[in-house]
C-alpha positions in Angstrom: 171.5 119.3 109.7 168.3 120.2 111.6 168.7 123.8 110.6 169.0 122.8 106.9 165.9 120.6 107.2 163.9 123.4 108.9 165.1 126.0 106.3 164.2 123.8 103.4 160.7 123.4 104.8 160.4 127.1 105.5 161.2 127.9 101.8 158.6 125.4 100.7 161.1 122.7 99.6 160.8 120.1 102.3 163.4 117.3 102.2 161.1 114.4 101.2 163.4 112.0 99.4 166.0 109.7 100.9 168.8 108.5 98.5 171.7 106.2 99.4 174.6 105.7 96.9 177.1 102.9 97.6 180.4 103.5 95.9 182.3 100.3 96.4 182.1 98.4 93.1 180.8 101.5 91.2 182.5 103.6 88.6 182.8 106.4 91.2 185.2 104.3 93.4 188.8 103.9 92.1 189.4 100.9 94.3 192.0 100.2 97.1 192.0 101.6 100.6 189.5 104.4 101.3 191.4 107.7 101.7 190.1 111.2 102.2 190.8 111.7 98.5 188.5 108.8 97.6 185.8 110.2 99.9 186.0 113.7 98.3 186.0 112.3 94.8 182.9 110.1 95.5 181.1 113.0 97.3 181.8 115.4 94.5 180.8 113.0 91.7 177.6 111.9 93.6 176.5 115.4 94.4 177.6 117.4 91.5 177.9 115.0 88.5 174.7 113.1 89.3 172.3 114.8 91.7 172.8 118.5 90.9 172.9 117.7 87.1 169.7 115.5 87.4 167.9 118.3 89.3 169.0 120.9 86.7 168.0 118.7 83.8 164.4 118.4 85.2 164.3 122.1 86.2 164.2 122.0 90.0 166.5 123.8 92.4 169.1 121.6 94.1 167.9 121.5 97.7 169.5 118.6 99.7 171.8 117.7 102.6 174.1 114.7 102.8 176.4 112.6 105.0 179.2 110.5 103.7 179.9 107.3 105.7 182.1 104.2 105.6 180.5 101.1 107.1 181.3 97.3 107.2 178.2 96.3 105.2 177.8 99.1 102.7 181.4 100.3 102.5 181.9 103.9 101.4 178.5 105.4 100.8 176.6 108.7 100.9 173.1 109.4 102.3 171.3 112.3 100.7 168.0 113.8 101.9 166.7 115.9 99.0 163.6 117.8 97.9 161.8 116.5 94.9 158.4 117.8 93.9 155.5 115.6 95.1 153.7 115.9 91.8 155.3 113.7 89.2 157.8 112.4 91.7 157.7 108.8 90.4 158.0 110.1 86.8 161.1 112.0 87.7 162.9 108.8 88.8 162.1 106.8 85.7 162.8 106.9 82.0 165.2 109.3 80.3 166.0 111.4 83.4 167.1 108.3 85.4 169.3 107.1 82.5 170.9 110.6 82.2 171.7 110.5 85.9 173.2 107.1 85.6 175.4 108.1 82.7 176.6 111.5 83.9 179.0 110.4 86.6 
């Protein structure tokens, strides 16, 4: 992970945005006991159906790293450290783009 962080900074895409997605109770999580299949499904949907599509929709390269965890308080969740441009950063997370990200999973 440290190498990924250093590489992202070296190519001018520092990992500057922390995102946590909790799956329990969301449309990503099919319910029941957490299995490796649930984890893979949630990871794939969070990273590919939402994050990568969101980044492609707004025209920025997908630069991120992630960790999937299961904890008592949050249940199954994913932490993502991503690069988003510093200019217009708040605008990217509002409005139509955010709604597209919410609907695409």
